[in-house]
Steps between C-alpha positions, in 0.01 A plus 500: 500500500593459866857625434396829354294783652266634227407865516235575228418865440260670257741625237858576389510829684409331825756227444769764450397679816503178711849423369618855558396482863707187552800653329481809711494283815803312381683822436429628844615168645837528313447174319685359205241537230509324161305675222385387154407653168199448282195699411311473823747619769580861397181643661584311820852648511369852440243464782769356728718802448207723605415295802863487621746744342786390737650166394851571644477202740418253229707317234348444161576199284362367175334167473613488132610725223609484137866502413491853375653834616308682778371772260358249254126532464479117545661519845297418815743728685399790290127431560559499878721809483231699323197380693657484851856599554484838320189591708645441842631768737754264645623209294569144610824311439477360146636169391417476133586221267781621272361375174751691300756234605311232317261249654760245627735758665217703638339191652828390663544842652145516621524156646802610705326815617199297618697272719356503851217744390152428613217695339233665703267546199517387141248627244442273203258482203355196322508488121215352286727190458544469877857630519620717783818718510695343215413142599327366188294174455721189520820710521807338661522791743197365680711210627775730644557434870831660571546821316303822587511655152552349161502593133182401314394477136212724402192301396303806397558842354723681524732206430809609693678298761392558851611464866258370756484414866448132557225313693727457804580871506126594481445241775691728745238770473290559813225596249488402133232715344355418161320792335273386215227682319284449196285226349793400279683366802202311646603152377858552614372608839291187533800282409735691729286514812223231470670206326786268588852641462616447150807603302265605221390776733815639674294730728356181656854407614616836644405569856632714786486429876153645454339567163230747404322534168335836442246463220240706339158340440582430141818316574339296775202406279603138447586417860278248685235663702 
């Protein structure tokens, strides 16, 4: 676990607050920030908007999204818009994945936009199967070394094509932050942060220049003591 700083907090609310504080600092610093979707991060985005309502110096990207229009309920963009962007007094520059173009076209455009971009902060989750962003177990995208964004096949519901940043793009992040809560993620957390890197657990292969895992006690329950 030497490559990951583990931050274990009492519960999901505390994990959201810890993440929000780091997001607020990144906004003040004017960083390029990559955000994710999922069930855990919404509270963190809401708290980040309260802590820092001025994101005008920052640029917001998406670590992954589904190939759907921006107003589709399955869209990670829409989740971030509701939880963060709509709550800000001053908005960041927004570089969303244009999923309405289709996964291949959207990925090609996003890859071009990401050229020469280095992330200050990327916020990722970890699924029960060990996936992160839309990098799924044993997926070919895990071996990508050149492109910054690629199309990806969905391996879980909703089964729609996706666009995801690649491991080399995430590797540009000054801080790659994994936010993971709940006992249902505990085994995936162990494999991601306390076992050897393995394509069966994509989160074990994705690292930034520095990597932090913010975990509640339940998610950390299977880590070595």
